[in-house]
C-alpha positions as a printed Julia matrix, in Angstrom:
324×3 Matrix{Float64}:
   0.1    -0.29   -0.13
   1.55    3.35   -0.97
   1.97    5.82    1.91
   2.76    9.43    1.84
   4.69   11.87    4.29
   1.98   13.73    6.36
   1.93   17.68    6.31
   4.17   19.1     9.23
   7.59   20.73    9.88
  10.82   18.49    8.54
  14.55   19.13    8.42
  15.09   21.57    5.32
  17.09   19.66    2.79
  18.75   22.72    1.75
  19.91   24.01    4.85
  21.07   23.21    8.01
  19.59   24.03   11.55
  16.63   25.0     9.31
  13.22   23.48    9.21
  10.72   23.62    6.32
   6.83   23.04    5.72
   6.01   20.06    4.0
   2.45   20.5     2.63
   1.69   16.38    2.01
   2.92   16.95   -1.92
   6.04   19.19   -2.08
   7.89   21.93    0.2
   6.77   24.95    0.37
   8.42   28.5     1.07
   7.8    28.49    4.86
  10.95   27.7     7.06
  12.05   28.06   10.6
  14.67   27.39   13.01
  15.01   24.05   14.1
  12.93   24.11   17.74
  15.19   23.82   20.58
  13.79   20.33   22.57
  12.2    18.9    19.22
  13.0    15.69   18.18
  14.21   15.58   14.65
  11.54   13.81   12.16
  12.65   11.77    9.14
  12.53   13.84    5.91
  10.32   13.5     3.57
  11.23   10.45    1.27
  13.44    8.93    4.0
  12.28    6.1     6.09
  10.27    2.58    5.58
   6.6     4.8     5.25
   8.11    6.32    2.01
   9.15    4.74   -1.37
   8.95    1.31   -2.28
   8.9    -1.31    0.48
  12.12   -3.61    0.52
  12.14   -6.95   -0.69
  11.97   -9.36    2.05
  14.5   -12.1     1.87
  14.8   -15.76    4.06
  18.23  -16.98    5.06
  19.72  -19.94    3.29
  19.88  -21.68    6.31
  16.21  -21.2     6.88
  15.25  -21.85    3.36
  17.57  -25.17    3.64
  15.63  -26.34    6.95
  12.24  -26.26    5.0
  13.36  -28.61    2.26
  13.35  -32.51    3.07
  17.36  -33.34    3.46
  19.53  -32.99    0.49
  16.62  -33.61   -1.96
  15.03  -30.21   -0.55
  18.07  -28.39   -0.68
  18.81  -29.4    -4.47
  15.27  -28.32   -5.65
  15.74  -24.72   -3.71
  19.07  -24.55   -5.5
  17.61  -25.4    -8.76
  14.61  -22.85   -8.5
  17.07  -20.14   -7.26
  19.26  -20.69  -10.61
  15.85  -20.68  -12.62
  14.8   -17.4   -11.28
  18.23  -15.73  -11.79
  17.95  -16.64  -15.59
  14.37  -15.62  -15.97
  15.2   -12.26  -14.71
  18.21  -11.94  -16.73
  16.12  -12.71  -20.06
  13.68  -10.12  -18.76
  16.0    -7.61  -18.25
  17.53   -8.16  -21.74
  14.3    -8.34  -23.54
  13.7    -5.12  -21.85
  16.64   -3.65  -23.18
  16.11   -4.65  -26.93
  12.74   -3.23  -27.07
  14.02    0.13  -25.25
  16.7     0.59  -28.45
  15.87    2.51  -31.48
  16.46    1.54  -34.85
  20.35    1.89  -34.67
  20.55   -0.42  -32.15
  21.54    2.5   -29.37
  19.18    2.9   -26.23
  17.68    5.87  -26.21
  18.24    8.96  -23.74
  15.65    9.48  -20.59
  14.16   12.72  -21.08
  15.11   14.79  -18.02
  11.52   15.88  -17.64
  10.13   12.6   -17.11
  12.06   11.58  -14.08
   9.82   13.02  -10.96
  11.85   14.73   -7.8
  11.59   12.68   -4.65
  10.17   14.3    -1.94
  13.52   14.64   -0.11
  15.13   16.86   -2.86
  12.29   18.69   -3.95
  12.74   22.35   -2.97
  10.4    25.08   -3.7
  12.78   27.74   -4.13
  15.99   26.17   -5.86
  14.31   22.97   -7.83
  13.07   23.26  -11.64
   9.63   21.82  -10.29
   7.56   24.55   -8.98
   5.97   24.33   -5.49
   2.11   24.29   -5.01
   2.3    27.03   -2.65
   3.8    29.49   -5.24
   1.28   31.43   -7.12
   1.36   31.88  -11.02
   0.62   35.59  -10.74
   3.6    37.48  -10.41
   1.88   40.14   -8.76
   0.57   38.27   -5.69
   2.08   36.52   -2.79
   0.3    33.8    -1.78
   0.85   32.04    1.95
  -1.03   28.62    1.5
  -0.16   27.99    5.05
  -1.67   30.76    6.76
  -4.64   31.21    4.17
  -3.56   34.73    2.79
  -2.16   36.66   -0.49
  -0.83   40.24   -0.69
   0.08   42.08   -3.49
   3.79   42.15   -4.8
   4.84   45.91   -6.04
   6.39   46.49   -8.95
  10.66   46.19   -8.56
   9.57   43.57   -6.28
  10.25   39.68   -5.88
   9.7    36.76   -4.36
  12.21   35.0    -2.08
  14.71   32.54   -3.26
  16.66   31.84    0.01
  16.02   28.91    2.32
  17.04   31.62    4.98
  13.98   33.49    4.87
  11.08   32.85    7.27
   8.25   32.28    5.92
   6.38   33.33    2.51
   8.62   36.47    1.94
   8.83   39.65   -0.88
  11.5    42.12   -1.06
  12.83   44.56   -3.31
  14.69   43.49   -6.25
  18.07   45.2    -5.68
  20.48   44.35   -3.43
  23.54   47.44   -2.27
  26.33   46.95    0.35
  25.21   46.61    3.71
  26.24   49.68    6.01
  28.63   47.84    8.55
  30.42   46.05    5.48
  30.9    42.39    4.96
  27.83   41.82    3.41
  26.38   42.95   -0.32
  23.01   41.03    0.15
  21.06   44.14    1.95
  17.8    45.03    0.66
  15.71   48.45    0.95
  12.65   46.49    2.05
  10.78   43.14    2.75
   7.79   41.75    3.95
   7.0    38.09    5.07
   4.05   36.39    6.44
   4.36   33.63    8.7
   2.85   31.72   11.49
   3.17   32.99   15.16
   6.09   30.95   17.3
   3.76   29.11   19.79
   2.06   31.68   21.11
   0.0    30.87   24.55
  -3.47   30.12   24.58
  -4.33   33.71   26.17
  -2.14   35.62   24.03
  -3.94   38.71   22.32
  -3.04   39.79   19.07
  -1.46   43.4    20.66
   0.49   41.18   22.85
   1.6    39.28   19.9
   2.28   42.59   17.63
   4.05   44.05   20.26
   6.59   41.23   20.75
   7.01   40.56   17.64
   7.96   43.89   16.32
  10.89   43.48   18.65
  12.31   40.44   16.61
  10.92   41.75   13.27
  13.43   44.39   13.92
  16.16   42.44   15.33
  16.16   40.05   12.43
  16.83   42.76    9.93
  18.6    45.39   11.57
  19.98   44.09   14.5
  21.64   40.29   14.53
  20.45   38.31   11.58
  20.07   34.41   11.16
  23.42   34.13    9.97
  25.04   35.9    13.19
  26.09   39.05   11.46
  25.13   42.88   11.84
  24.9    44.06    8.66
  23.61   47.5     9.95
  25.86   47.67   12.83
  23.28   46.33   15.47
  20.33   48.97   17.11
  20.59   51.61   19.17
  17.09   52.75   19.59
  13.9    52.65   18.62
  10.7    55.01   18.69
   6.82   53.95   18.91
   5.05   55.29   15.87
   2.02   53.21   15.85
  -0.07   50.84   18.08
  -3.4    50.57   17.27
  -6.34   48.12   16.17
  -6.3    47.29   12.7
  -8.95   45.11   10.32
  -6.48   42.71    8.23
  -8.02   39.61    5.96
 -11.43   40.04    7.63
 -10.34   39.39   10.9
  -9.57   41.9    13.87
  -6.03   42.29   14.46
  -3.58   44.88   15.77
  -0.51   46.62   14.32
   2.63   48.23   15.46
   5.31   50.2    13.74
   9.02   51.26   14.81
  11.13   53.6    13.73
  14.65   51.61   14.21
  18.26   53.8    14.81
  20.84   51.41   13.94
  24.83   52.14   14.57
  25.09   52.19   10.53
  23.38   53.68    7.88
  19.79   55.23    7.79
  18.41   52.79    9.81
  14.66   51.96    9.16
  10.79   51.52   10.06
   9.62   47.96   11.21
   6.18   47.09   11.46
   4.2    44.02   12.62
   0.49   43.29   12.02
  -0.52   40.34   14.02
  -4.05   38.77   13.66
  -5.78   35.18   13.49
  -5.22   33.13   10.3
  -8.05   32.86    8.22
  -6.9    29.25    7.56
  -7.32   25.97    9.5
  -7.91   26.73   13.43
  -7.69   30.34   12.95
  -4.14   30.51   15.04
  -2.46   33.57   15.48
  -0.16   34.31   12.59
   1.72   37.77   11.7
   2.71   39.77    8.89
   6.12   41.58    9.2
   7.32   44.27    7.31
  10.96   46.21    7.08
  11.53   49.48    4.93
  14.79   51.33    5.12
  14.83   55.01    5.98
  16.61   55.94    3.19
  15.22   58.24    0.22
  16.16   55.35   -2.23
  13.81   52.84   -0.45
   9.63   52.21   -0.82
   7.91   54.82    1.04
   5.79   54.15    4.22
   2.71   54.62    1.4
   4.05   51.47   -0.17
   3.66   49.71    3.49
   0.21   50.71    3.72
  -0.29   49.67    0.55
   0.97   45.76    0.92
  -1.04   45.63    4.23
  -4.72   46.86    2.63
  -3.83   44.44    0.08
  -3.84   41.25    2.29
  -6.82   39.12    1.33
  -7.92   35.6     2.75
  -6.55   33.07   -0.21
  -9.71   32.94   -3.03
 -10.88   36.36   -2.11
 -10.04   38.77   -4.75
 -12.57   41.57   -3.59
 -13.32   41.76    0.05
 -12.28   41.06    3.63
  -8.99   42.52    3.62
  -9.51   45.96    3.94
  -6.35   46.63    6.12
  -8.21   50.13    7.68
  -7.73   50.75   11.37
 -10.97   49.82   13.2
 -10.39   52.29   16.48
  -7.34   53.2    18.93
  -5.47   50.51   20.82
């Protein structure tokens, strides 16, 4: 009986110490750091639940005991020899049938080989992930059940180091603190909240997560670098209730001052996911405070574009619903 890997977090085959979400069919764009204390699950495509069952073999001494004396052994040996001959004949016939008129075997078409689940990567594989939308102007986060607009000049993330479903400005620049040329002027990520307690509210989550979002971009990144020289201080610009994707959420926006460069604006919107059980999720924004970076009006436009998956017209107004 064929068995498939259930959806869940599994070790990312392309990035050590990272887990990626397997949707039951292929890898998605969602990744996270390996959770402390979690038992490492088997990667999709590995273990006895995946792939063809292994053939069952019987030790020769047991087979000999099953026969009646030397006569039984001779019969078993004869049957084994006959089986080898039959397998060789079938294999030879398959090779002959597979040859073309010139007598040479045809080459396998690259497109005919189905990728294994253990090597399928939604970012780096030639096989697209079902989580990726065909519309270049929309980022679809199937795990959390939302879509958001991709502005002109922005692209989907193609790195396993990114958390969640991420878009960012296409152009890169040399980071202010040196050592890297992979800084970007703006980015937005949609991801599930990291196991909040049952009594955590959208407001509490947003207030806690905005600090994590600021640290991830302008503080110490996942590689242990400080591309902007670390965070010196921050100012809270907004803290208010916010309606997003048809849900009552909460928005917090910071202005961050960094050790090097212009610093930036960091924002978190926390709200119940439209998908599944409605667990809390967050959408993070990080925009450089530079004339070459997108303005805060673009941040507001992306926030206003958030919709439940499949809802192209309503439910994602993204407007304030009263002071916090």
